[in-house]
N, C-alpha and C positions, 0 to 999 in steps of 0.2 A: 452851487446850492448845497447846503449841508445834507449829508445822507444820514446823519445821526439825529435822533429826536430823544430828548430827555424829559421824562415826567418827574418832577421834583418839587420840593418845597424849599423856599429860600433859606431858612435857618435850621432845617432838618440835618442832624449830624451825618446821616448816611447820604443824603443829597450832597452835603459839602464834600464828603469823601470822594464821591464819584466826580464832582465838578473839579476837584483838585487833580484827579487823574487826567481828565480831559484838558485841563489848563496846562499841566506840565507837558503834555504832548501837543499843545497848541492846536487842538482839534475843535473845529466849529460845530455847533449843534443847534437844532431847533428847540427852543425852550417851551415846555408846556408846564406851567406852574399850578400846583394844587393847593387849595386852602384846607389844611388838615382839620382845623377847628370847625370848619363848616361841613366837614364830612365828605369832601370831594373824592377821597380815596375809596369810599364805598359805592360810588356811582357804578352802575352796571357796566357801562362801557369800559371803565378803568379796570374793574374787577376781571373782565375778560383778558386784559393784558397781564394783570398781577392778581391772581386769585386770593393772595394773602391781604390785599388791600393796604399795602404799605408803599412807601417811596424809598428809593427811586426805581424807575423802570427805564431802561435804555432800549431803544429800537434802532438797530443797525440794518438798514434795508428791510429784508423780510424776517430778520432774527430779532426776537423779543428776549431781553436779558433782564433778570431780576437778581436780587441779593447783591449789595454794594461791594462786598469783598470780591465776589466772583465776577462782577462787572469790571472792576479794576484789573483783575487778572486777565480777563478777556481783552481789555484794551491794551494791556501790555504785550500780549501775544499778537493781536490783530494789527496793532499799530506800534511797531517795536522801537521806534525812535522818538525821543530818547528812552533808553532802557530804564525801567523802574524796578527791576529785580536784580539781585546780585548775580554774579557769574557762576559762583561755585554752588554745588548741590547742598553743602552744609549751610552755607549762608542763606540759600533760598528756604531751607528748612527753618532756620532761625527767623527769617522774615514771616513765614507762615505761622510760626508759634505766636508772634505778635498779633497778626491778624485774627488768629483763632482766639486769643485772649480777648480781643475786642468783641468778637461775636458771642463768645461763651460767657463772659463775665461783665465787661465794661458796658456794652450796649444795653443789656437788661438793667444794670444798675442805673445808667443814665436815664433810661426810660421812666423808671420809678421816681428818681429824684426830680426830673423835669416835670413829670406829671403832678407830683405832690406840691411842688413849689410854684411853678410858672403856669401850668395849664389849668390847675384847679380854680384859681380866682376867675379866669375867663369863662370856664365852664359853668361856674356857679351863677354867672349873670345870664346864662341861657335858660331856656325852658327845661326843667329837670327831666320831664318825661322824654324829651327829644334826645337829651344827653344819654339817658339810659337806653333809649332805642338804638342810638349809634353804637353803644357798648355791645349791645346784643348782636350786632353784625360782625363783631370780632370773631374770626373762626376758632382761634385757640382758646379753649375754656380757661386755662390757667392765666393767660394774659387778660382775658375778660374779667376774671375774678379780681386780679390785681387792680385793674383800672377802676372797678367799682369801689373797691376798698379805699384807694387813694382819693377818689372823688368824694367819698363820704368822710374820710378822716384826715386827709392831707398828711402833714409831717408826723401825725400821731398814728398813722396807719402802721401795723406791724411790718409791712413790707419796707417802709421807709428807712428805718435804722439799719436793717441788713444791707439795703442797697447803698446807702451812704458810706458805710464802713467798707464795703466792697470796692466802691469808687476810689476812696482814699488809699486802699491797699494797692491799687493799680498805679496811683501817683507815686507811691513808695517804690514799687517795682521799677517804674520808669527812672526815678532818680538813681536807684542802685545800678541799673544797667548803663545809664549815661555816664555815671561817675567812673565806671570801670572801663568804658570804651576808649579806644585811642582814635576816635572819629567824632565828627560833628553830628553824625546820624545814628540811628538805632542799630543798623546792620551794615557792615562793610564800610567802605569809604565814600559812598555817595547816597543821596536820597533814594529811598525805596518805598514801596507800597506800605511798609510798616509805619513809616513816618506819616504818610498821608492818612493811614487808618486811625492813628492816635490823636493827631492834633485837633480834630473837631470836638473831641471830648474834653480836652483841656480848655478849649475855647468856650464850651458850654458852661463850665464852672466860672469862667471869666465873665461871661454874660450874666450869670446869676449873682455876681458880686463876690465870688469866693476865691479870688486870685491870691488872697493871703495864705491859702493852703500850700503855695509854693514860693511866693515872693518873700522879700525881706530876709534872704539867706536861709529860708526854711528848707527849700529844695533848690539849691543854686544851679545844679546841672540841668534840671528840668526847666528852670527859668531861662537859662541861656538857650537851650534847644528851642523852646517855644518862641522866643524872640527871634531866633535865626529863621525859623519858618515863616514868620511874619514878613521878613525882608524879601521873600521870593515874589517875583512878578506874578506867578501862578496864584499866590495867596490873594493878591488884589483881585485877580480875575474871577477866582472861584469863591471867595469869601466876602471881601469888602464890597464888591460890586453888587452882591445880592443881599446885603444886610438891610433889613427894614428897621429904620431907627425907632419908630414907636414900639415895635415888638421887642427889640433889644432893651429899650428903656423900661418896658413893662416887665421883662424878665428880671432886670436889675432891681426894680422896685419890689417885686415879689420876693426876691432873695433877701433883700434888706428886712422885709417884714418878719422873716423867720430866722434871721441871722443868729440871734441869741440862742434859739432852740437848737439850731444846727451845731453851734459851738458846744452847747451843753451835751448833746449826744456824743460829740467827739471828745469830750472831756476837757474842754478848754474854757468853761464858763467862768 
């Protein structure tokens, strides 16, 4: 019987990141899925586990773990085979620079972009007062303000353009790093937590219909890296097995609806 219990959402980037860590280590877990649009993450029982009301949360025996980057580091220490961190101190620092970039820049950008493009149409079909009530439960006032702005204005929210440009800046950083590496992966000679941290965010743009931001020789090294990660059996177990076709189709349709505006913001109208 699995001793690990994962509270997660199927297409949440942070949930994908932790499922990739679990899959690479071939660790079984009990799955508890949360419907984020329905507000499951704000249920009192879940908030006792995760006061921030976000996913994922991993329970290992009596230990409750939050924050996806830290969960993956825990998994790599507690279940050391196969190793997902480089051997040398310098390389481990380089790996953590990537995971820090995700936490500090990429995830906040992705949250805005996803909210403005994909979540807003679904939220607008719900009762407005209920949506605003759910926003009021968000503990972080800055995050709460952003979600309200994006709900009200979508891609015209002042938060959106900054987030989109920040997102694309990371794509360029990835392309530059991969083009200079003598490796198939971001750090060292083997897959690491850095790769697992980044790939869900490229996937998110793919689901939104923006793969042209790296394909067609625009960012060839990023394209090759992304395709390489898709070939891993862990990708099937952690990503493909949890994809909800209607949700992915909805994201793609929502992305298509604002495609011209996104290109205009990025200067390619």
